[in-house]
C-alpha positions in Angstrom: 0.1 -31.9 33.9 1.6 -29.0 31.8 1.4 -25.6 33.7 0.6 -22.4 32.6 4.4 -21.4 32.9 5.8 -24.4 31.0 8.1 -23.8 28.0 5.8 -24.4 24.9 8.3 -23.2 22.1 11.9 -21.9 21.6 12.8 -19.8 18.4 16.3 -18.8 17.8 18.0 -16.7 14.9 21.3 -15.1 14.1 21.3 -11.5 14.8 24.3 -8.8 14.9 26.1 -7.5 17.9 27.6 -4.0 18.3 30.6 -4.7 16.4 28.5 -6.2 13.4 29.4 -9.7 14.0 26.8 -12.5 14.3 25.5 -13.7 17.8 22.4 -15.8 18.8 19.0 -14.6 19.5 16.5 -16.5 21.3 12.6 -16.3 22.1 10.8 -18.4 24.5 7.3 -18.9 24.6 5.5 -20.2 27.7 1.9 -22.1 27.6 0.2 -18.9 29.0 1.4 -17.0 25.9 4.1 -15.1 27.9 7.4 -14.4 25.6 10.9 -13.6 26.6 13.7 -12.7 24.0 17.4 -12.2 24.7 20.7 -12.2 22.4 23.9 -13.4 23.8 26.9 -10.7 24.2 30.6 -11.5 22.7 33.9 -10.6 24.2 36.9 -9.6 22.4 39.2 -9.7 25.3 38.5 -13.0 26.6 39.7 -15.1 29.3 41.7 -18.4 28.7 38.8 -20.3 30.8 35.9 -18.7 29.5 32.9 -21.2 28.5 33.2 -21.5 24.7 31.4 -19.4 22.4 30.6 -21.5 19.1 31.3 -20.2 15.6 30.8 -21.7 12.6 34.2 -21.3 10.8 34.6 -21.3 6.9 34.2 -18.2 4.8 30.8 -16.7 6.0 31.3 -13.7 8.2 35.1 -14.7 8.1 34.2 -17.6 10.2 32.1 -15.7 13.0 28.8 -16.9 12.1 26.4 -18.6 14.4 24.3 -20.8 12.6 25.5 -23.8 14.2 24.8 -22.4 17.5 21.2 -21.4 16.3 20.6 -24.7 14.9 21.5 -26.1 18.7 18.9 -23.8 20.3 16.0 -25.1 17.9 17.0 -28.5 18.2 19.0 -29.7 21.1 18.2 -27.2 23.6 14.6 -26.9 22.7 14.3 -30.9 23.2 15.8 -30.1 26.5 13.7 -27.7 27.9 10.4 -27.8 26.2 7.7 -28.8 29.0 9.7 -27.7 31.7 8.4 -25.3 34.1 10.1 -21.6 33.5 9.8 -20.6 36.8 12.3 -23.4 37.8 15.4 -21.4 36.6 18.0 -23.7 38.0 16.3 -26.8 36.7 16.1 -25.1 33.3 19.7 -24.5 33.6 20.9 -27.8 34.5 18.9 -29.3 31.6 20.6 -26.7 29.4 24.1 -28.0 31.0 23.1 -31.7 30.6 22.1 -31.3 27.0 25.6 -29.8 26.2 27.3 -32.4 28.4 30.6 -30.7 28.7 32.3 -28.5 31.4 32.9 -25.5 29.2 29.6 -25.6 27.0 32.0 -26.8 23.9 29.5 -29.1 22.2 26.5 -26.5 21.9 27.9 -23.2 22.6 27.8 -21.0 25.6 26.3 -18.5 23.2 23.4 -20.8 22.3 22.8 -21.9 25.8 22.8 -18.3 27.5 20.3 -17.1 25.1 17.9 -19.7 26.1 18.7 -19.3 30.0 18.1 -15.4 30.0 14.7 -15.6 27.5 13.5 -18.0 30.0 13.9 -15.8 32.7 12.5 -12.8 30.7 9.5 -15.1 29.9 9.0 -16.0 33.3 9.0 -12.6 34.8 6.6 -11.7 32.1 4.3 -14.5 33.2 4.4 -13.1 36.7 3.7 -10.0 35.6 7.2 -8.7 37.5 10.0 -6.2 36.5 12.8 -8.7 35.8 14.8 -7.0 38.4 12.1 -8.1 41.0 11.8 -11.5 39.6 15.6 -12.5 39.9 15.7 -11.2 43.2 16.2 -13.4 46.4 13.2 -13.8 48.6 13.2 -10.7 50.9 16.0 -8.7 49.2 15.2 -5.0 48.0 16.5 -3.3 44.7 20.0 -1.8 44.7 20.9 0.8 42.1 24.6 -0.1 41.4 27.6 2.4 41.2 28.6 2.7 37.6 32.0 2.3 36.1 31.8 4.2 32.9 34.4 4.1 30.1 36.2 7.1 29.0 39.4 6.2 27.3 40.2 2.8 25.8 43.3 0.7 24.4 44.1 -2.7 24.0 41.7 -4.7 22.2 39.2 -2.5 22.4 40.7 0.4 20.4 43.0 -1.0 17.9 45.9 -1.0 21.0 46.1 2.8 21.0 47.4 2.1 24.3 48.3 -1.2 25.8 46.0 -1.0 29.0 42.5 -1.7 27.9 40.3 0.7 29.6 39.9 3.8 31.8 37.0 4.4 33.5 35.3 7.0 35.8 33.8 6.0 39.0 31.5 8.8 40.1 32.3 8.4 43.9 30.7 11.5 45.0 27.0 10.7 43.3 24.4 10.5 45.9 22.1 8.7 43.4 22.2 6.8 40.3 21.1 9.7 37.9 23.6 11.9 39.6 26.4 9.3 38.8 25.3 9.2 35.4 25.6 13.0 35.0 28.9 13.3 36.7 30.3 10.5 34.3 28.5 12.6 31.3 30.9 15.5 32.5 33.8 13.8 32.7 33.7 12.3 29.4 32.7 15.9 27.7 35.8 17.2 29.9 37.9 14.5 28.5 37.0 15.4 25.0 37.6 18.9 25.5 41.2 18.4 27.0 42.2 16.1 24.3 40.9 18.6 21.5 43.0 21.2 23.3 46.0 18.8 23.1 45.4 18.4 19.4 44.4 14.7 19.8 41.7 12.7 17.8 38.3 12.4 19.5 36.9 11.2 16.3 38.2 7.6 17.2 35.6 5.8 19.3 36.3 2.6 20.7 34.2 -0.9 21.0 32.6 0.4 24.1 32.2 3.9 23.5 35.4 5.5 25.0 37.7 7.5 23.3 40.5 6.0 21.6 43.2 8.7 21.0 46.9 7.4 20.1 49.0 8.2 22.9 52.9 8.0 23.7 52.5 6.0 26.8 49.9 4.2 29.1 50.5 6.8 32.0 49.6 9.6 29.3 46.3 8.3 29.5 45.9 8.6 33.0 47.0 12.3 32.9 44.6 13.0 30.2 41.5 11.5 32.3 42.6 13.2 35.4 43.0 16.5 33.3 39.6 15.7 31.8 38.0 15.3 35.0 39.5 18.6 36.4 38.2 20.6 33.3 34.6 19.1 33.7 34.9 21.2 37.0 35.2 18.2 39.3 37.7 16.9 42.1 39.6 13.9 41.2 39.3 11.4 44.2 36.5 13.7 45.7 33.9 13.6 42.8 35.4 11.3 40.7 37.6 8.2 41.1 39.5 6.0 38.4 39.2 2.2 37.5 41.5 0.6 35.0 41.1 -2.8 33.2 44.9 -3.6 32.2 43.8 -6.8 30.5 47.0 -8.2 31.0 46.7 -11.0 29.0 46.6 -9.1 26.0 50.3 -8.2 26.3 51.3 -11.5 28.3 53.9 -13.7 26.8 53.7 -17.1 28.3 56.9 -18.6 27.1 58.7 -15.7 28.8 56.4 -14.6 31.4 57.1 -11.2 30.7 54.5 -8.1 29.8 55.2 -6.2 26.6 54.0 -2.4 26.5 54.2 -2.2 22.7 53.1 1.4 22.9 56.4 1.9 25.0 58.4 -0.5 23.5 59.3 -2.1 26.7 59.4 -5.6 28.4 58.5 -5.9 32.1 58.6 -8.7 34.4 55.5 -9.2 36.7 57.4 -7.3 39.8 58.0 -4.2 37.4 54.7 -4.1 36.1 53.4 -4.4 40.0 55.6 -1.6 40.6 54.4 0.6 37.8 50.8 0.0 38.7 51.5 0.9 42.2 53.1 4.0 41.1 50.0 4.9 39.1 47.9 4.5 42.3 50.1 6.6 44.2 49.8 9.4 41.5 46.3 9.1 40.6 43.1 8.6 42.5 42.7 5.0 41.3 40.3 2.7 43.1 40.1 -0.3 41.4 42.5 -2.3 39.0 41.1 -5.3 36.8 43.3 -8.2 35.3 46.6 -6.6 36.6 48.3 -9.8 35.4 47.5 -12.6 33.0 45.2 -15.2 33.9 47.9 -17.8 34.1 50.2 -15.9 36.5 48.8 -16.9 39.6 51.7 -16.6 42.0 52.4 -12.9 40.8 48.6 -12.3 41.4 49.4 -13.4 45.2 52.2 -10.6 45.0 49.8 -8.0 43.4 47.3 -8.6 46.3 49.8 -7.6 48.8 51.4 -4.8 47.2 48.2 -3.3 46.1 46.1 -4.1 49.4 44.2 -0.9 49.6 42.9 -1.3 45.9 39.8 -3.0 44.6 41.7 -5.8 43.0 39.3 -7.2 40.6 39.4 -10.4 38.7 37.9 -11.1 35.1 40.0 -13.3 33.0 41.5 -14.6 36.1 37.9 -15.8 37.4 35.7 -16.0 34.1 32.8 -16.3 36.7 33.9 -19.7 37.5 33.0 -21.2 41.0 36.2 -23.5 40.9 38.7 -20.5 39.9 36.9 -18.0 42.2 37.3 -20.6 45.2 40.8 -20.7 44.5 41.2 -17.0 44.4 39.5 -16.6 47.6 41.7 -19.3 49.3 44.7 -17.8 47.9 43.6 -14.1 48.6 44.7 -12.9 45.0 41.8 -10.4 44.9 39.0 -8.7 46.7 36.4 -8.4 43.6 35.0 -10.5 41.0 33.7 -9.3 37.6 30.6 -11.2 36.6 29.9 -11.9 32.9 26.9 -14.4 32.4 28.1 -15.4 29.2 31.6 -16.5 30.5 29.8 -19.3 32.3 26.8 -19.8 30.2 23.5 -19.7 32.6 22.0 -17.4 34.7 22.0 -19.7 37.7 25.8 -20.1 37.5 26.5 -16.3 37.0 24.1 -15.7 40.1 25.9 -18.4 42.2 29.3 -16.8 41.7 27.9 -13.3 42.9 26.6 -15.2 46.0 29.7 -16.8 46.5 31.9 -13.9 46.2 29.4 -11.8 48.5 29.9 -14.5 51.3 33.3 -14.5 51.2 33.5 -10.7 51.6 34.4 -9.8 47.8 32.8 -7.0 46.0 31.1 -7.9 42.8 31.0 -6.0 39.5 28.4 -7.0 37.0 29.7 -6.4 33.2 28.7 -6.3 29.7 30.9 -7.4 26.9 32.5 -5.4 24.0 30.4 -7.0 21.5 27.0 -6.0 23.0 23.3 -5.8 21.8 20.4 -3.2 22.7 19.1 -5.7 25.4 18.8 -4.0 28.9 18.3 -7.4 31.0 22.1 -7.1 32.5 20.8 -3.9 34.1 17.9 -5.7 36.0 20.3 -8.3 37.1 22.7 -5.8 38.6 19.5 -4.4 40.5 18.1 -7.6 41.5 21.0 -9.4 42.4 22.4 -6.3 44.3 25.8 -6.6 42.7 26.7 -2.9 43.9 28.8 -2.2 40.8 28.1 -2.3 37.2 30.4 -1.8 34.1 28.8 -1.4 30.5 30.8 0.9 28.6 30.4 4.9 27.8 27.7 7.2 28.0 27.3 6.9 24.2 26.4 4.1 21.7 23.0 2.7 22.0 23.9 -0.9 23.2 25.6 1.0 26.1 22.9 3.4 26.9 20.2 0.9 26.9 21.5 -0.6 30.0 21.9 2.9 31.8 18.5 4.2 30.3 17.2 1.0 31.8 18.7 1.8 35.2 17.6 5.4 34.8 14.3 4.1 34.5 14.1 1.9 37.6 15.5 4.5 39.6 12.7 6.7 38.5 9.9 3.8 39.1 11.2 3.1 42.4 11.0 6.9 43.4 11.7 7.5 46.9 12.3 3.9 47.7 15.5 3.8 45.5 18.5 2.9 47.2 22.0 3.6 45.7 25.0 1.4 46.3 27.4 4.4 46.4 31.0 4.5 47.1 31.0 2.0 49.9 30.3 -0.9 47.3 33.7 -0.3 45.9 36.1 -2.8 47.7 38.7 -0.1 48.1 36.5 2.6 49.5 33.8 0.3 51.7 35.4 1.5 54.8 37.2 4.8 54.2 35.5 8.0 54.9 33.9 10.1 52.5 36.1 12.2 50.2 39.5 9.8 50.8 39.7 7.4 48.1 
């Protein structure tokens, strides 16, 4: 017997992401008329072990078209889920994986699968007349507004390699609410623009995630600029604002030699030297989180980094790629203490949620993250609140695909009113046991 929440139709189309590249969009309609739509994001700095983002190849969009993935939604994936109950998200996601039949979604594409998975959850929440953050929450849990990591300066694959490391982010550890955190981050961005202008740097260069992309002589110079920008904003580094770094070491790692190339500085570093350099940055600046400090293939060096940087939130993105098996190895080998969760790295809502729970059970901090190629969708904000990830990373305080997520979180906080709970500084692994004011 067909229930009112069974899936009655799927409709997919090719849409554009924030870089103007094609992506997959999907609308799911239920028997009761409820609908949900979602677009798959896309990364530029991608991990070796991510689920496959299916592209068409050929001349159209220089091979980046997604018509094959769209056709897979309208054909194979539609046949797999039509008639299934949308309230059974794990069952939907199992059917999607079975339709593909490969571990990395290489046949139908993670972009195709994710669009259906997320759109189904949105439709189910609409059918239940619930906001998505309440629908995805586990029974008995309460909403939690996350601590934002806000992109201020970018390099690497996000900014034409103006510097080697990929992102420098403000973490508003002095904030008492989410809205307070966003205001503090806005002040840091403005202060950094003023400082960069004062130094004669080009602030018109805006990176993929909305951060500044000035051409600088060294990676350390970017840290110095951000530290000065915090002070120019009238804030105290380490007390009001801490710093997070996405090194994205995959982007400048040579697996043939096992060395890392700082192109801006014309320097080659072995893993030990790179760890030493990052450790020195952590001594000189109020850094509380380091992401992808080493390449995802350099596992032994990750163990060394975890020992050397024991007081820092050591965050795995390319290393773990939202994959349960890789996270299990990371937990066993103690290579990190936090995991970045990107739903499109694994392909389904259920698998991403499972990684969040696995990390939490192991005592790891969790950071839900957008991609550099984003859309105007805001479902990521609801997932962060409902799953209680504690931290979120979606980009800067400008560009609509970024502000869509911040604005959704601001609305959720306003709706919750006095019941709004903010994760605060304790959500960051390196700050969870330290007293206030001492990152």
